[in-house]
gemmi code that builds the backbone of each chain (N, CA, C; Angstrom):
import gemmi

chains = {
    "A": [
        ("MET", (20.648, 24.978, -47.343), (20.943, 23.871, -46.077), (21.319, 24.860, -44.894)),
        ("ASP", (20.861, 24.505, -44.200), (21.206, 25.355, -42.498), (21.507, 23.956, -41.902)),
        ("GLU", (22.924, 24.153, -41.553), (23.382, 22.656, -40.987), (23.688, 23.037, -39.171)),
        ("THR", (22.866, 24.556, -39.065), (23.345, 25.106, -37.113), (22.122, 24.700, -36.857)),
        ("THR", (21.161, 24.640, -37.342), (20.125, 23.956, -36.505), (19.692, 22.692, -36.810)),
        ("PRO", (19.297, 22.073, -35.288), (19.418, 20.436, -34.928), (18.081, 20.293, -35.797)),
        ("PRO", (18.341, 18.960, -36.730), (17.336, 18.660, -37.244), (16.159, 18.388, -36.347)),
        ("SER", (14.825, 18.651, -36.692), (13.532, 18.967, -36.110), (13.128, 17.339, -36.952)),
        ("HIS", (13.409, 17.095, -37.756), (12.821, 15.726, -38.211), (13.657, 14.632, -38.726)),
        ("SER", (13.065, 13.710, -38.556), (13.673, 12.501, -39.279), (13.067, 11.043, -39.891)),
        ("ILE", (14.368, 10.266, -40.202), (13.573, 9.261, -40.953), (14.294, 7.919, -39.980)),
        ("SER", (13.563, 7.174, -40.092), (13.882, 5.957, -39.457), (13.691, 4.611, -40.384)),
        ("LEU", (14.823, 3.814, -40.484), (15.135, 2.645, -41.189), (15.607, 1.094, -40.650)),
        ("THR", (15.624, 0.062, -41.370), (16.462, -0.684, -41.051), (18.007, -0.458, -41.260)),
        ("ARG", (18.625, -1.316, -40.834), (19.539, -1.272, -40.679), (20.410, -1.969, -42.471)),
        ("GLU", (19.460, -2.920, -42.420), (19.271, -3.828, -43.575), (19.271, -2.906, -44.995)),
        ("GLN", (17.627, -2.330, -44.863), (17.437, -1.523, -45.964), (18.273, -0.271, -46.015)),
        ("LEU", (19.113, 0.637, -45.171), (20.072, 1.223, -45.276), (21.248, 0.844, -46.154)),
        ("ASP", (21.547, -0.378, -45.887), (22.608, -0.951, -46.202), (22.181, -1.248, -48.098)),
        ("ALA", (21.313, -1.976, -48.175), (20.943, -2.209, -49.713), (20.848, -0.693, -50.378)),
        ("ILE", (19.957, 0.283, -50.014), (20.588, 1.661, -50.704), (22.380, 1.483, -50.814)),
        ("ARG", (22.630, 1.348, -49.441), (23.911, 1.856, -49.582), (25.027, 0.934, -51.137)),
        ("ASP", (24.098, -0.302, -51.264), (24.832, -1.240, -52.216), (24.287, -0.571, -53.584)),
        ("HIS", (23.326, -0.234, -53.329), (22.531, -0.212, -54.947), (23.327, 1.382, -55.208)),
        ("ALA", (24.086, 1.749, -54.596), (25.123, 3.337, -54.633), (26.362, 2.879, -55.053)),
        ("THR", (26.816, 1.922, -54.501), (27.853, 1.329, -54.952), (27.752, 0.778, -56.347)),
        ("ARG", (26.673, -0.253, -56.838), (27.055, -0.975, -57.973), (26.667, -0.212, -58.993)),
        ("THR", (25.980, 1.074, -58.700), (25.553, 1.634, -60.106), (26.653, 2.793, -60.341)),
        ("TYR", (27.725, 3.255, -59.330), (29.004, 3.840, -59.307), (29.595, 3.778, -60.907)),
        ("PRO", (29.995, 4.526, -61.512), (29.879, 5.887, -61.298), (28.489, 6.502, -62.056)),
        ("GLU", (27.497, 5.877, -62.357), (26.046, 6.682, -62.208), (25.510, 6.524, -61.334)),
        ("GLU", (24.412, 7.311, -61.104), (23.606, 7.453, -59.828), (22.349, 6.411, -59.895)),
        ("CYS", (22.304, 6.481, -58.549), (21.047, 5.353, -58.901), (20.298, 5.950, -57.412)),
        ("CYS", (18.712, 5.279, -57.773), (17.751, 5.930, -57.098), (16.899, 4.973, -56.649)),
        ("GLY", (15.998, 5.410, -55.730), (14.657, 4.843, -55.356), (13.456, 5.352, -54.706)),
        ("ILE", (12.189, 4.597, -54.382), (11.279, 5.034, -53.907), (11.033, 4.304, -52.302)),
        ("LEU", (10.932, 5.315, -51.883), (10.765, 4.650, -49.865), (9.226, 4.653, -49.632)),
        ("ILE", (9.171, 3.781, -49.764), (7.524, 3.733, -48.812), (7.503, 3.740, -47.732)),
        ("GLY", (6.388, 4.188, -47.007), (6.091, 3.718, -45.395), (5.192, 4.389, -45.098)),
        ("GLN", (5.173, 5.231, -43.887), (4.050, 6.242, -42.979), (5.138, 7.276, -42.575)),
        ("LEU", (4.391, 8.591, -42.914), (5.004, 9.812, -41.760), (3.877, 10.009, -40.828)),
        ("ASP", (4.583, 10.348, -39.763), (3.806, 11.053, -38.164), (3.606, 12.219, -38.841)),
        ("TRP", (2.655, 12.639, -38.734), (2.493, 14.383, -39.324), (3.097, 14.896, -38.331)),
        ("ALA", (2.413, 14.825, -36.906), (2.860, 15.702, -35.506), (4.429, 15.632, -35.257)),
        ("ALA", (5.214, 14.703, -35.513), (6.512, 14.234, -35.185), (7.265, 14.205, -36.179)),
        ("SER", (6.733, 14.599, -37.245), (7.383, 14.773, -38.673), (8.769, 13.468, -38.527)),
        ("ALA", (8.070, 12.430, -38.378), (9.159, 11.252, -38.084), (8.390, 10.131, -39.591)),
        ("ALA", (9.264, 10.388, -40.234), (8.785, 9.218, -41.451), (9.273, 7.731, -41.073)),
        ("VAL", (8.681, 6.544, -41.555), (9.080, 5.136, -41.146), (9.443, 4.803, -42.751)),
        ("VAL", (10.326, 4.141, -42.581), (10.590, 3.223, -43.979), (10.242, 1.765, -43.907)),
        ("HIS", (9.025, 1.256, -44.320), (8.491, -0.002, -45.144), (9.277, -0.858, -45.940)),
        ("ARG", (9.521, -0.066, -46.500), (9.986, -1.102, -47.862), (10.793, -0.082, -48.545)),
        ("LEU", (11.633, -0.546, -49.781), (12.237, 0.332, -50.992), (11.720, -0.697, -51.855)),
        ("ILE", (11.573, 0.580, -53.343), (11.849, 0.005, -54.592), (12.795, 0.131, -55.216)),
        ("ALA", (13.674, -0.047, -55.068), (15.226, 0.375, -56.105), (14.731, 0.324, -57.707)),
        ("ALA", (14.954, 1.416, -58.462), (14.531, 1.903, -59.734), (15.622, 1.635, -60.372)),
        ("SER", (15.184, 1.040, -61.630), (16.541, 0.765, -62.447), (16.712, 2.014, -62.983)),
        ("ASN", (17.517, 2.112, -63.168), (18.258, 3.483, -64.219), (17.790, 3.695, -65.361)),
        ("THR", (16.694, 4.793, -66.109), (16.607, 5.098, -66.925), (16.909, 5.854, -67.829)),
        ("ARG", (18.143, 6.713, -67.225), (18.159, 7.906, -67.529), (19.595, 7.166, -68.754)),
        ("GLU", (19.224, 8.471, -70.063), (19.911, 8.018, -71.113), (21.437, 9.424, -71.411)),
        ("ASP", (22.418, 9.144, -71.570), (23.129, 10.033, -71.354), (23.526, 11.163, -71.948)),
        ("SER", (22.928, 11.064, -73.729), (22.567, 11.879, -74.580), (21.017, 12.924, -74.088)),
        ("ALA", (20.237, 12.610, -73.237), (18.948, 12.852, -72.724), (19.332, 14.252, -71.837)),
        ("ARG", (19.800, 15.074, -71.645), (20.708, 15.842, -70.811), (19.119, 16.934, -70.258)),
        ("HIS", (18.360, 17.176, -70.951), (17.175, 18.006, -70.475), (16.073, 16.890, -70.005)),
        ("ASN", (16.319, 15.571, -70.028), (15.165, 14.900, -69.655), (15.940, 13.365, -68.939)),
        ("ARG", (16.333, 14.052, -67.725), (17.508, 12.895, -67.188), (16.653, 12.130, -66.160)),
        ("TYR", (15.169, 11.507, -66.544), (14.916, 10.884, -65.037), (15.735, 9.587, -65.229)),
        ("LEU", (15.565, 9.486, -63.277), (16.190, 8.478, -62.705), (14.813, 7.246, -62.543)),
        ("ILE", (13.859, 8.127, -62.475), (12.867, 6.875, -62.088), (11.161, 7.532, -62.867)),
        ("GLU", (10.548, 7.323, -64.009), (9.845, 7.216, -64.636), (8.261, 7.789, -64.089)),
        ("PRO", (7.505, 8.547, -63.934), (6.464, 9.058, -63.788), (5.208, 7.505, -63.588)),
        ("GLU", (5.301, 6.991, -64.830), (4.516, 5.862, -64.389), (5.126, 4.782, -63.569)),
        ("THR", (6.365, 4.750, -63.149), (6.456, 3.539, -62.397), (6.276, 4.578, -60.652)),
        ("ILE", (6.309, 5.870, -60.457), (5.714, 6.673, -59.656), (4.512, 6.034, -59.222)),
        ("LEU", (3.812, 6.393, -60.362), (2.170, 6.099, -60.475), (1.904, 5.115, -59.628)),
        ("ALA", (2.324, 3.774, -60.124), (2.058, 2.691, -59.802), (2.843, 2.580, -58.418)),
        ("ALA", (3.877, 2.886, -57.973), (4.259, 2.557, -56.824), (3.204, 3.353, -55.964)),
        ("GLN", (3.053, 4.517, -56.084), (1.820, 5.178, -55.121), (0.484, 4.375, -55.050)),
        ("ARG", (0.080, 4.043, -56.461), (-1.095, 2.924, -56.219), (-0.834, 1.668, -55.205)),
        ("ASP", (0.655, 1.367, -55.231), (0.616, 0.188, -54.608), (0.470, 0.280, -53.268)),
        ("ALA", (1.201, 1.812, -52.866), (1.410, 2.294, -51.576), (-0.518, 2.555, -50.713)),
        ("ASP", (-0.742, 3.171, -51.130), (-2.461, 3.257, -51.248), (-3.002, 2.181, -50.810)),
        ("ARG", (-3.089, 1.346, -51.319), (-3.965, -0.205, -51.096), (-3.157, -0.429, -49.954)),
        ("GLU", (-1.771, -0.565, -49.146), (-1.111, -0.681, -48.364), (-1.253, 0.220, -47.218)),
        ("GLY", (-2.353, 0.955, -47.276), (-2.130, 2.305, -46.363), (-0.803, 3.177, -46.495)),
        ("ARG", (-0.395, 2.517, -47.646), (1.257, 3.721, -46.979), (1.355, 4.522, -47.549)),
        ("ALA", (2.645, 4.985, -48.100), (2.469, 6.499, -49.526), (4.134, 6.201, -49.403)),
        ("ILE", (4.108, 7.118, -50.574), (5.315, 7.564, -51.114), (5.903, 8.696, -50.059)),
        ("ILE", (6.969, 7.936, -49.077), (7.325, 9.296, -47.702), (8.155, 9.862, -48.347)),
        ("GLY", (9.366, 9.293, -49.463), (10.646, 9.836, -50.200), (11.289, 9.369, -51.367)),
        ("TYR", (11.935, 9.576, -51.466), (13.083, 9.015, -52.525), (14.575, 9.444, -52.469)),
        ("TYR", (15.697, 8.037, -52.791), (16.435, 8.017, -52.230), (17.395, 8.399, -53.760)),
        ("HIS", (18.804, 8.635, -53.817), (19.446, 8.998, -54.791), (21.027, 9.041, -54.389)),
        ("SER", (22.083, 8.877, -55.412), (23.693, 8.621, -55.070), (23.772, 9.656, -55.381)),
        ("HIS", (25.097, 10.422, -54.961), (25.975, 11.814, -55.778), (27.253, 10.972, -55.669)),
        ("PRO", (27.464, 10.600, -57.172), (28.770, 9.817, -57.063), (30.082, 11.088, -57.627)),
        ("ASP", (31.032, 10.957, -56.789), (31.817, 12.098, -56.438), (31.487, 13.289, -56.005)),
        ("HIS", (30.794, 13.397, -55.539), (30.015, 14.582, -54.759), (29.438, 14.883, -53.573)),
        ("PRO", (29.488, 15.709, -52.505), (28.660, 15.786, -51.099), (27.323, 15.433, -51.034)),
        ("SER", (26.939, 14.355, -50.436), (25.789, 13.926, -49.742), (24.457, 15.433, -49.593)),
        ("GLU", (24.649, 16.248, -50.161), (23.789, 17.316, -50.020), (23.110, 18.088, -51.561)),
        ("PRO", (21.918, 18.315, -51.156), (21.123, 18.747, -52.268), (21.862, 19.454, -53.454)),
        ("SER", (21.674, 18.917, -54.293), (22.548, 20.422, -55.801), (20.875, 21.574, -55.646)),
        ("ASP", (21.142, 22.608, -56.452), (20.180, 23.378, -57.088), (18.880, 22.690, -57.569)),
        ("PHE", (19.366, 21.635, -58.016), (18.691, 20.475, -59.530), (17.776, 20.195, -58.367)),
        ("ASP", (18.604, 19.362, -57.350), (17.598, 18.729, -56.360), (16.312, 19.608, -55.935)),
        ("ARG", (16.794, 20.667, -55.844), (15.838, 21.580, -54.772), (14.632, 22.029, -56.067)),
        ("GLU", (15.047, 22.144, -57.397), (13.854, 22.531, -58.368), (12.908, 21.331, -58.641)),
        ("TYR", (13.332, 20.077, -58.079), (12.785, 18.982, -58.388), (12.145, 17.933, -56.800)),
        ("ALA", (12.249, 18.819, -55.802), (11.147, 18.686, -54.919), (10.016, 19.075, -54.078)),
        ("TRP", (9.518, 18.179, -53.191), (8.320, 18.748, -52.360), (8.664, 18.523, -50.904)),
        ("PRO", (7.784, 19.514, -50.605), (8.176, 19.299, -48.958), (7.338, 18.402, -48.290)),
        ("ASP", (7.800, 17.666, -47.174), (7.108, 16.465, -46.524), (7.534, 15.798, -46.939)),
        ("LEU", (8.454, 15.230, -48.031), (9.453, 13.810, -48.518), (10.521, 14.052, -47.809)),
        ("SER", (11.080, 12.835, -47.524), (12.799, 12.838, -47.255), (13.360, 12.431, -48.610)),
        ("TYR", (14.604, 13.187, -48.594), (15.391, 12.853, -49.863), (17.071, 12.384, -49.488)),
        ("LEU", (16.765, 11.373, -49.565), (18.392, 10.355, -48.704), (18.924, 10.202, -50.052)),
        ("ILE", (20.397, 11.260, -49.468), (21.485, 10.934, -50.466), (22.375, 10.197, -49.811)),
        ("VAL", (23.061, 9.199, -50.488), (24.700, 8.465, -50.373), (25.204, 9.383, -51.807)),
        ("SER", (26.460, 9.539, -51.108), (27.680, 10.175, -51.530), (29.071, 9.538, -51.861)),
        ("VAL", (29.194, 8.866, -53.150), (30.036, 7.620, -52.868), (30.959, 8.297, -53.870)),
        ("ARG", (32.261, 8.019, -52.931), (33.430, 8.727, -54.142), (34.275, 7.458, -54.296)),
        ("GLY", (34.736, 7.407, -55.479), (35.822, 6.175, -55.403), (35.063, 4.916, -55.551)),
        ("GLY", (34.012, 4.843, -55.757), (33.497, 3.386, -55.758), (32.552, 3.183, -54.404)),
        ("GLU", (33.383, 3.537, -53.128), (33.136, 3.590, -51.726), (31.899, 4.836, -51.137)),
        ("VAL", (30.791, 4.176, -50.190), (30.346, 4.963, -49.431), (30.858, 6.184, -49.002)),
        ("ALA", (30.739, 7.120, -49.104), (31.674, 8.280, -48.259), (30.718, 8.269, -47.198)),
        ("ASP", (29.419, 9.104, -47.250), (28.417, 8.805, -46.076), (26.812, 8.975, -46.910)),
        ("GLN", (25.552, 9.353, -45.744), (24.861, 9.694, -46.608), (23.858, 10.452, -45.393)),
        ("ARG", (23.080, 11.513, -46.226), (22.225, 12.735, -45.486), (21.282, 12.541, -45.823)),
        ("SER", (19.972, 12.742, -45.057), (18.757, 12.673, -45.159), (18.140, 14.267, -45.349)),
        ("TRP", (16.989, 14.882, -46.137), (17.411, 16.433, -46.435), (15.395, 16.321, -46.814)),
        ("ARG", (15.074, 17.536, -46.064), (13.375, 17.883, -46.325), (13.654, 19.316, -46.802)),
        ("LEU", (12.528, 19.425, -47.937), (12.539, 20.574, -48.088), (11.847, 21.740, -47.696)),
        ("ARG", (12.017, 22.991, -47.346), (11.128, 24.033, -46.354), (9.918, 24.336, -47.377)),
        ("ASP", (9.087, 24.527, -46.939), (7.698, 24.969, -47.660), (8.034, 26.357, -48.421)),
        ("ASP", (8.844, 26.908, -48.123), (8.774, 28.348, -49.326), (9.861, 27.788, -50.493)),
        ("ARG", (10.436, 26.848, -49.996), (11.286, 25.942, -51.380), (12.618, 26.247, -51.772)),
        ("SER", (12.876, 27.441, -50.037), (14.312, 28.088, -50.131), (15.634, 27.163, -50.344)),
        ("ALA", (15.497, 25.856, -49.284), (16.763, 25.445, -49.043), (16.539, 24.186, -48.148)),
        ("PHE", (17.079, 23.150, -48.057), (16.912, 21.963, -47.524), (17.208, 21.919, -46.069)),
        ("ASP", (16.151, 20.740, -45.007), (16.795, 21.510, -43.935), (17.646, 19.808, -43.372)),
        ("GLN", (18.424, 19.216, -43.033), (18.893, 17.825, -42.736), (17.934, 17.687, -42.292)),
        ("GLU", (18.193, 16.158, -42.026), (16.885, 15.531, -40.707), (17.601, 14.179, -40.240)),
        ("ALA", (17.437, 13.961, -39.291), (18.021, 12.761, -38.708), (18.090, 11.607, -39.069)),
        ("ILE", (18.710, 10.635, -39.529), (18.568, 9.105, -40.129), (18.478, 8.335, -38.714)),
        ("HIS", (17.461, 7.730, -38.771), (17.783, 6.351, -37.149), (17.756, 5.372, -37.885)),
        ("THR", (18.733, 4.239, -37.744), (18.833, 3.012, -38.289), (18.231, 1.907, -36.918)),
        ("SER", (17.618, 1.221, -36.897), (17.161, 0.142, -36.537), (17.840, -1.728, -36.791)),
        ("PRO", (18.341, -2.172, -36.386), (19.050, -3.713, -36.131), (18.004, -4.157, -37.291)),
        ("SER", (16.962, -4.316, -37.377), (16.318, -5.311, -37.886), (14.698, -5.291, -38.142)),
        ("ARG", (14.305, -5.860, -39.103), (12.399, -5.312, -39.186), (12.119, -6.276, -38.403)),
        ("SER", (12.007, -7.459, -37.798), (11.609, -8.072, -36.852), (11.367, -7.166, -35.299)),
        ("GLN", (12.360, -6.694, -35.501), (12.580, -5.931, -34.289), (11.345, -4.598, -33.923)),
        ("ARG", (11.667, -4.128, -35.426), (10.685, -2.927, -35.619), (9.236, -3.364, -35.531)),
        ("GLU", (8.780, -4.570, -35.752), (7.690, -4.924, -35.699), (6.912, -5.215, -34.309)),
        ("VAL", (7.882, -5.651, -33.573), (7.512, -5.815, -32.125), (7.648, -4.796, -31.531)),
        ("VAL", (7.724, -3.645, -32.013), (8.066, -2.215, -31.228), (6.718, -2.139, -31.603)),
        ("SER", (6.282, -2.008, -32.784), (5.217, -1.344, -33.091), (3.968, -2.021, -33.492)),
    ],
    "B": [
        ("MET", (-16.749, 21.506, -66.697), (-16.738, 20.056, -66.636), (-16.068, 19.760, -65.164)),
        ("SER", (-16.887, 18.879, -64.388), (-16.062, 18.318, -63.237), (-14.995, 17.423, -62.873)),
        ("VAL", (-14.307, 17.896, -62.622), (-12.803, 16.585, -62.966), (-12.341, 16.748, -61.011)),
        ("GLN", (-12.108, 15.287, -61.307), (-11.557, 15.217, -59.568), (-9.803, 14.849, -59.753)),
        ("ILE", (-8.933, 15.865, -58.811), (-7.655, 16.019, -58.900), (-7.344, 15.140, -57.884)),
        ("GLN", (-6.757, 14.128, -57.811), (-6.107, 13.447, -56.274), (-4.454, 13.810, -56.144)),
        ("ILE", (-4.174, 13.981, -54.611), (-3.679, 15.096, -54.731), (-2.706, 13.669, -53.882)),
        ("PRO", (-1.337, 14.146, -53.809), (-0.275, 13.360, -53.199), (-0.039, 13.673, -51.814)),
        ("THR", (0.322, 12.323, -50.935), (0.523, 12.331, -49.538), (1.065, 13.834, -49.140)),
        ("PRO", (2.596, 13.779, -49.946), (3.149, 15.161, -49.340), (2.117, 16.565, -49.314)),
        ("LEU", (1.635, 16.633, -50.030), (0.938, 17.742, -50.428), (-0.641, 18.225, -49.777)),
        ("ARG", (-0.938, 16.876, -49.437), (-2.301, 17.556, -48.973), (-2.858, 17.994, -47.499)),
        ("ARG", (-1.007, 18.133, -46.686), (-1.337, 19.600, -46.006), (-1.194, 20.287, -46.546)),
        ("PHE", (-1.407, 21.081, -47.783), (-1.849, 22.241, -48.251), (-3.483, 21.909, -48.853)),
        ("THR", (-3.897, 21.242, -48.833), (-5.427, 20.764, -49.403), (-6.469, 20.658, -48.622)),
        ("GLY", (-6.079, 21.304, -46.708), (-6.910, 21.086, -45.663), (-7.416, 19.038, -45.639)),
        ("GLU", (-6.093, 18.931, -45.921), (-5.916, 16.865, -45.728), (-6.872, 16.092, -47.258)),
        ("GLN", (-7.202, 17.115, -47.754), (-8.221, 16.655, -48.875), (-7.440, 15.790, -49.685)),
        ("ALA", (-7.812, 14.123, -50.407), (-6.782, 13.782, -50.570), (-7.392, 13.593, -52.351)),
        ("GLU", (-8.706, 14.607, -52.429), (-8.755, 14.339, -53.543), (-9.913, 15.621, -53.616)),
        ("VAL", (-9.364, 16.572, -55.137), (-9.849, 17.827, -54.843), (-10.938, 18.026, -55.969)),
        ("VAL", (-12.370, 18.740, -56.320), (-12.989, 18.927, -57.430), (-12.795, 20.061, -58.002)),
        ("VAL", (-12.972, 20.257, -59.355), (-12.812, 21.636, -59.763), (-13.746, 21.527, -60.957)),
        ("GLU", (-13.983, 22.678, -61.457), (-14.392, 23.337, -62.678), (-13.262, 23.518, -63.713)),
        ("ALA", (-13.329, 22.526, -64.927), (-12.397, 23.054, -65.449), (-13.007, 22.657, -67.140)),
        ("SER", (-12.252, 22.803, -68.293), (-12.543, 22.396, -69.533), (-10.913, 21.684, -70.024)),
        ("THR", (-10.023, 22.053, -69.872), (-9.007, 21.426, -70.047), (-8.123, 21.230, -68.984)),
        ("VAL", (-6.732, 20.154, -68.956), (-5.860, 19.967, -67.736), (-5.460, 21.628, -67.092)),
        ("GLY", (-4.938, 22.017, -68.077), (-4.015, 23.701, -67.410), (-5.630, 24.520, -66.435)),
        ("GLU", (-6.354, 24.320, -67.301), (-7.662, 25.217, -66.190), (-7.926, 24.432, -64.641)),
        ("ALA", (-7.661, 22.808, -64.994), (-8.079, 22.239, -64.190), (-6.777, 22.396, -62.985)),
        ("MET", (-6.108, 22.346, -63.459), (-4.653, 22.742, -62.067), (-4.719, 24.185, -61.873)),
        ("LYS", (-5.283, 24.936, -62.682), (-5.092, 26.320, -62.365), (-5.937, 26.204, -61.291)),
        ("ALA", (-6.871, 26.200, -61.489), (-8.443, 26.608, -60.379), (-7.604, 25.387, -58.889)),
        ("LEU", (-7.128, 24.726, -59.387), (-6.504, 23.727, -57.930), (-5.943, 25.259, -57.178)),
        ("VAL", (-4.900, 25.116, -57.870), (-3.899, 26.648, -57.075), (-4.713, 27.830, -56.578)),
        ("THR", (-5.561, 28.170, -57.585), (-6.312, 29.358, -56.913), (-7.176, 28.660, -55.568)),
        ("ASP", (-8.018, 27.684, -55.793), (-8.113, 27.054, -54.087), (-7.625, 26.777, -53.275)),
        ("HIS", (-6.297, 26.405, -53.519), (-5.317, 26.210, -52.424), (-4.205, 26.933, -52.963)),
        ("GLN", (-3.913, 28.079, -52.327), (-2.657, 28.687, -52.963), (-1.419, 28.785, -52.195)),
        ("GLN", (-1.456, 27.472, -51.431), (-0.238, 27.435, -50.944), (0.626, 26.185, -51.561)),
        ("LEU", (-0.265, 25.480, -52.622), (0.034, 24.710, -53.586), (0.844, 25.092, -54.446)),
        ("GLU", (0.480, 26.476, -55.008), (1.096, 27.216, -55.982), (2.446, 26.395, -56.239)),
        ("PRO", (3.379, 27.274, -55.217), (4.764, 26.930, -55.169), (5.506, 25.761, -55.713)),
        ("HIS", (4.133, 24.451, -55.249), (5.110, 23.471, -55.546), (4.497, 22.884, -56.695)),
        ("LEU", (3.853, 23.301, -57.378), (3.342, 23.138, -58.809), (3.632, 23.555, -59.864)),
        ("PHE", (3.626, 25.196, -59.658), (4.077, 25.902, -60.533), (5.083, 26.518, -60.358)),
        ("SER", (5.953, 26.740, -61.640), (7.081, 27.857, -61.497), (6.770, 29.065, -61.411)),
        ("PRO", (7.937, 29.803, -61.078), (7.228, 31.633, -60.847), (6.566, 32.142, -62.022)),
        ("GLU", (7.031, 31.764, -63.469), (6.979, 32.446, -64.540), (5.475, 31.836, -64.915)),
        ("GLY", (4.890, 30.529, -63.967), (3.047, 30.410, -64.048), (2.992, 29.202, -65.036)),
        ("THR", (3.888, 28.801, -65.091), (4.069, 27.154, -65.879), (3.870, 26.483, -64.780)),
        ("LEU", (3.717, 24.987, -65.198), (3.791, 23.631, -64.154), (5.491, 23.479, -64.467)),
        ("ARG", (5.504, 22.912, -63.418), (7.140, 22.517, -63.002), (7.752, 21.517, -63.829)),
        ("THR", (8.726, 21.588, -64.526), (9.440, 20.472, -64.970), (9.053, 19.031, -64.537)),
        ("PHE", (9.101, 18.810, -63.669), (9.269, 17.565, -62.297), (7.893, 17.016, -61.943)),
        ("VAL", (6.685, 18.760, -62.279), (5.358, 17.604, -61.798), (4.562, 17.282, -63.465)),
        ("ASN", (4.089, 16.042, -63.020), (3.601, 15.576, -64.731), (1.904, 14.976, -64.182)),
        ("VAL", (0.944, 15.010, -65.540), (0.091, 15.089, -64.408), (-0.692, 13.985, -65.762)),
        ("PHE", (-1.762, 12.900, -65.162), (-2.063, 11.851, -65.732), (-3.659, 12.157, -65.754)),
        ("LEU", (-4.114, 11.756, -66.936), (-5.543, 12.030, -66.971), (-5.895, 10.484, -67.280)),
        ("ASN", (-6.796, 10.277, -66.498), (-7.213, 8.626, -66.193), (-5.795, 7.816, -66.723)),
        ("ASP", (-5.182, 7.832, -66.094), (-3.970, 7.273, -66.309), (-3.195, 6.983, -67.364)),
        ("GLU", (-3.395, 7.744, -68.025), (-2.210, 8.788, -69.403), (-1.507, 9.753, -69.153)),
        ("ASP", (-0.558, 10.057, -69.094), (0.219, 11.164, -69.315), (-0.173, 12.060, -70.156)),
        ("VAL", (-0.766, 13.399, -69.887), (-0.826, 14.320, -70.706), (0.084, 14.535, -71.882)),
        ("ARG", (1.576, 14.421, -71.237), (2.527, 14.537, -72.331), (2.018, 13.819, -73.425)),
        ("TYR", (1.752, 12.883, -73.651), (1.870, 12.682, -74.723), (0.193, 12.612, -75.615)),
        ("LEU", (-0.452, 13.444, -74.666), (-1.623, 14.324, -75.066), (-1.621, 15.092, -75.730)),
        ("GLU", (-1.850, 16.449, -75.222), (-1.759, 17.780, -75.775), (-1.545, 18.309, -74.282)),
        ("ARG", (-0.625, 18.055, -73.712), (-0.127, 18.410, -72.317), (-1.341, 19.480, -71.913)),
        ("GLU", (-1.048, 20.916, -70.968), (-1.875, 21.212, -70.486), (-3.288, 21.694, -71.665)),
        ("ALA", (-3.158, 21.734, -72.768), (-4.324, 21.860, -73.992), (-5.012, 20.802, -73.351)),
        ("THR", (-5.042, 19.727, -72.990), (-6.037, 18.227, -73.191), (-7.295, 18.628, -72.562)),
        ("ALA", (-8.126, 18.556, -73.442), (-9.601, 18.628, -72.780), (-9.769, 17.552, -71.882)),
        ("VAL", (-10.657, 18.060, -71.271), (-11.079, 17.183, -70.153), (-12.504, 17.403, -69.926)),
        ("GLU", (-13.004, 16.457, -69.573), (-14.778, 15.852, -69.464), (-15.395, 15.305, -68.266)),
        ("ASP", (-16.551, 15.221, -67.920), (-16.999, 15.430, -66.517), (-16.951, 13.989, -66.207)),
        ("GLY", (-16.264, 13.992, -64.911), (-15.584, 12.763, -64.484), (-14.040, 12.190, -64.540)),
        ("ASP", (-14.060, 13.171, -65.315), (-12.374, 12.613, -65.659), (-11.647, 12.836, -64.205)),
        ("THR", (-10.584, 12.047, -63.910), (-9.988, 12.124, -62.814), (-8.402, 12.181, -63.297)),
        ("LEU", (-7.544, 13.231, -62.714), (-6.247, 13.672, -63.150), (-4.885, 13.472, -61.573)),
        ("ALA", (-4.163, 12.653, -61.889), (-3.267, 12.443, -60.639), (-1.896, 13.359, -61.044)),
        ("ILE", (-1.326, 13.867, -59.714), (0.046, 14.395, -59.803), (0.766, 13.619, -59.236)),
        ("ILE", (1.925, 13.895, -60.382), (2.969, 12.780, -59.886), (4.369, 13.339, -60.190)),
        ("PRO", (5.464, 13.512, -59.713), (6.512, 13.842, -59.691), (7.484, 12.914, -60.377)),
        ("SER", (8.639, 13.508, -61.381), (9.726, 12.478, -61.924), (10.851, 13.019, -61.058)),
        ("ILE", (11.508, 11.781, -61.480), (12.927, 12.273, -60.399), (13.894, 12.067, -61.439)),
        ("ALA", (14.922, 13.178, -61.244), (15.976, 12.969, -62.175), (17.178, 13.674, -61.576)),
        ("GLY", (18.054, 12.979, -62.458), (19.489, 13.116, -61.772), (19.991, 14.879, -62.164)),
        ("GLY", (21.137, 15.127, -61.238), (21.566, 16.473, -61.477), (22.750, 17.100, -60.505)),
        ("VAL", (23.472, 15.769, -60.428), (24.575, 16.386, -59.827), (25.966, 17.533, -60.118)),
        ("GLY", (25.749, 18.095, -59.280), (26.465, 19.559, -60.131), (26.170, 20.202, -60.904)),
        ("GLN", (24.785, 20.427, -60.993), (23.681, 21.762, -61.895), (23.563, 22.646, -60.938)),
    ],
}
model = gemmi.Model(1)
for chain_id, residues in chains.items():
    chain = gemmi.Chain(chain_id)
    for i, (resn, *xyz) in enumerate(residues, 1):
        res = gemmi.Residue()
        res.name, res.seqid = resn, gemmi.SeqId(i, " ")
        for name, pos in zip(("N", "CA", "C"), xyz):
            atom = gemmi.Atom()
            atom.name, atom.element = name, gemmi.Element(name[0])
            atom.pos, atom.b_iso = gemmi.Position(*pos), 0.0
            res.add_atom(atom)
        chain.add_residue(res)
    model.add_chain(chain)
structure = gemmi.Structure()
structure.add_model(model)
structure.setup_entities()
């Protein structure tokens, strides 16, 4: 984590989408929640725009310590195919950290690819504490924080674009 | 055998923006090795430093997860398609 460098990447989503993610995180507390961010990435500007969310049902089994999938690969394959057909892509994932900061863990770093946004919601005592979004460096050494931009509503976004 | 590998969007930067890469291989493992030999910047994102596929990297052969076949030893045939899919796991505090 490098918190001294200003974020050069960004992710944009509507207020409703962010609220939906925060609601998902509090609803599943004290378990983790997870979901897929579908949208578009402006490669030149490193600006990701979320068009829709897929809230994943938690498939984790508490006993499966070494296989703690929050989203099964089959679900991701289907989401990727759907996004392809829409001319969009999986641009990132969100998940919650119950009673932990909204910083990626070493485990998160092992499970990440560059250019994807990893939005993490910290939930403490059942309430959202904060959320931050992260991108993995190309050398996999660390995540950098990216700016989160929220727009008031989807309709306003569609007018702008 | 000529095998087509579908590259996930975030990794296309490492394949010269190619969405699909064709490699010659007789097993899934050989195909994945051939992919990172041709596109070396992909290697750290698909393989661990020990040279095995990363735990979260799943390979689907014609829509079937190779975990349920013979994993990297699964034989491939001419015209087969491989898809690379991440899995998302929880890991607070690890």
